[in-house]
N, C-alpha and C positions, 0 to 999 in steps of 0.2 A: 107643219109647213115644211116643204121641201127646200133644201138649200142646194144651190148649184155653184160649182167653182170652175172657173175657166182654167184651161191647162196652164197658163202662165202663172196664175196665183198658186196652183197646186204644186208646181215645181219649186216655187219660192218657199212654200210652207214645208215641203219635204227637206229642203236644204237646211232650214232653221232647226228642224227636228233632229237631223243628223249631227249638226254642230253641237246641239245640246247633249246628245248622247256621248259624243267624243269628250266634251268638257267633263261630263259626269264620270266617265270612265277614267280620265286622267286624275280627277280629284280622288276617286276611290283607290287608285293605284298609289298615290302619294301617301294616303293614310295607311295603306297596308305596309309600305316601305318604312314608315316612321315608327311602327308599333314595336319592333324589337328593342330599340333604344329606350322607349318608354317603359317596357317591361323590365329591362336591366336596371333602370333607375329605381323602380319599385322594389326589386330584389335586394339592392344594396342598402336599403333602409331597414335597420334592425332596431326594434324598440328595446329600451332598457330592461324590460321584463324578460326578454329572451336571452340575456347574457347571464352565464352561470358564475357564481362567486367561488373563490378558491381560498384555502388556507394552506400555507406552506410552512412546515416546521422541520427542525433538525433535532433528532433524538440521539442520545448517547447512552451506551451501555458499557459498564466497566466491571471486570471480574478479576479475581486474584488467584494466582497459582504459585506453587512451590517449584523453584528451579530443580531440574533433574539432570543437569549436565555441567561439567566444569572443564574449561579450556585452560591448560597449563602451558606457559611459555617459559622455556629454560635456555640458559646459555652455558656452553662448555668452553672454557678458555685454557689455552696452553701456550707456552713460550719455548723457543729453542734457538740454538746458535745459527741454525739455517732454517729455511722454509720447510724442508722435508722433515726435519726432526720435530718441529712444532706441529706440523700437520699429522704426523704419525701419533704423537702424544694425544692430540685432540681427538683423533679417530678412536683411539683406544678408550678414552674416557667416555665418549659417546656410546660405544658398544656396551660399556658397563651400565650406563644409565638406561639404555634401551632394554637391555637384558633384565634389569630390575623391574622395569615397568611391565614387561611381558610376563615375568614370573608372578606378578601381583595382579594379573587378570586384565591387562590392557591389550587389546587386539593390535596386531601389526598394522592393520589399515588405519588405526587411530593414532599412529605415531608418524610424524612427518618432519623432515628437515625443512626449516623455513628460511634459513639464511646461512651464509658462509662468508667470513671476512678474513683476509690474510693481509697483514700490514707490518712494515718494519718498525722497530723501536729505536729511538735516537737518544744519545746522551746530550748534555748541555752544549756540546760543541758541534752538534748536528751530525755526528758520526753514528752510523748504524751499529748497534750493539747486539741486537737479537731480532727475532721475528715472532709476531704474535698471531695466533689463529683463534678465531671465535666461531663456533658452530652453534646454531640456534635450533632448538627442537620445539615442536608444538604437539602436545598430547591431548587427546580428547578423552576425558574420563566420564563414562556414562553411568557410574554408580556413585552417587554423592556419599552414600553411607560409608564407603571404603576409600573414597578419594584421598582423604588425609593420610592414610597408610601408604597409598601408592606414591604420593608426593614425597613422603619421608623416605621411602625405600630408594627412590630415584636419586635424591640428594645425597643420601649416605653412600650410594654406589659410586657417585662421581667425586665425592669428597670436596676438597677446597677448590677444585676446578669448576664446580657447578655453582651457578647463581640462578635464582628464580626471578625472572623478569616481571611476570604478571600472571594473574589468574582471573578468569571471568566466568560468571555463573549464567547459564542459559536456561530458558524455559522452552523446551522443544515440542512437548506433547500438547499442542495448542488447539487441536480440532474440537474436542468437547467444550473447551473454554470459550473459543470463538463463537460456537453455536449459542451458548448461553448469553454471551455479550450481545449478539445480534437480536435475540429475543428481548433482552432488556432495552435495547435501543429503539425497537419498534414500539414497545409499550410506553417508553418515555415520550416518543413522538406523538402517540395517540393522546396521552394525558395532556400534553401541551395544546394540541388541536382542540380538544374538548373544552379546555379553559377559555381559549379564544372564542369558540363558538358560543359558549354561554355568555361571555361578556358582550358579544355582538347581538345576542338574542336570535341566533340562527341555529337551525339543526345541523349537526355534523353529518355530511353525506359520505359517499363511498370514497375509497382510495382511488385516486387518478394515476399516481405514479409513485414508485419507490426507487430512490437512487442512493446506492452506498457511497459514503464519503471515504476518502483514503483511510484505511485502517491503520491503527498505530500498533506495530509489532513491538514487543518488549525488547529493549536494548540490553545487551549483556551487562551484568553488574560487575564492574572491574574494581579491583583493589590490589595494591602492591603486597607482595609477600616478603617476609623477613627471613632470609635463609638461616639466620641464627636460631630461629624458632624450631628448626628441624635438627639441630645439633644434639638435642637430648635424646632420651630413649622413648619418649611419648610421641605418638603420631600427631601430625598437624591436625588441629580441630577445624572442621569446616562447618560454618553456620549458613545454610542456604537462604534463610529468610523467605521473602515472598516477592513476586513481581506482578504488576498489573497489566492487563490488556484492555484496550478500549476500542469500541466500534461505534461509528456514527452513520446515521442514515437520514436522508432528506425525503420527507413524505409530503405529497400534495393531496389534500382532501377537497372534495366538492362540498358546497354548502347550499 
């Protein structure tokens, strides 16, 4: 059956169809504009199964070494009626001490003037009676085996003007020792991590990061020296003992 439409009805139908197309296009554009925010929300959602577990431990390695260096601190004291006389006497005694150290194998670069003090001496009435000069020397003795003889020679050369203020033992050749300590620290960290992993029932994964903790350098072993011990014929006996070095590392493992 044929259907006929008058021009008036045809125009109305065409208008309705165009409006429907515009509404549809607007609705489609709105959905297109809102899709990125919807996608971002989906991406921000992470399931617990996607998060990786971690075990963080700090391992420590300690090694022991024998000190190989001795730092000797000495004072040379002199008195005189005036400053010049006291200073000249102190300088003469210092030259004797320095010469004795040099003759016994101490290099010139290892002998250093560390302090100089000039001051007046007073009597009970506050009157200056003389002047005192104190010169301080620091000698680095790099051979522990003969250090006692070097100290004895220096004190004998200076006589009663010399006093030994302090001696300190150092461990200077630390390269191989520190390497061994680092190896022990890493092994200690792994042993701890494996224990935690077993307790948690989880396999221990790969290392994520290794961070060295501040390393503990050995401090010099200091002890006072008795000058009277050098007054005899025997050399001062030096017992170096041992010193410890420690290294710590923080290691993060995946599980």
